[in-house]
Residue, then its C-alpha position, 0 to 999 in steps of 0.5 A: m972931111d979930114k980923111t983922105f978917101e981911098v977905095e975900100l974893098i971888102r969881101l964877105a966869104r963863107n967856107g972860102v967862097d965869096q958871098a958878096v963884095i962891097q966896094i966904096k970908091p970915088e966916082n963922078g965927083g961923088i962916092t959910090l957904094y957897090a954891093s955885088n953877089g956875083l949875079l946882081t950889083h947895086g950902087i948907091v951914092l953916099l956923102p963922104s962922111e957916110a962912106v967913111t963910116i960904112g967902110e970903118q964899120l965893115i972893116a971892124a965887123g970883119k976883124a971881129g969875125e962878125v961877117 
C-alpha cells in the first residue's frame, strides 16, 4: 500500500444530531471498520486497500452533501 493509513472518523448527522459514526482504524495488525448508531456497534475487518477506498468514498459523499 503506497498510502500511510490514518484513522478516519466520519459522522453522519441530520438536523445537527449524529445519526451514525463510522470509524476506520488500524487494530491488532489489521484494519477494522466500526459503524455505530449510539445503541449498536458493528465492526468488520478490512484489507488495507478496502479501508482506503471506503474512507475516500465516505469523505467524498460527505463533501458532496450526499450523506
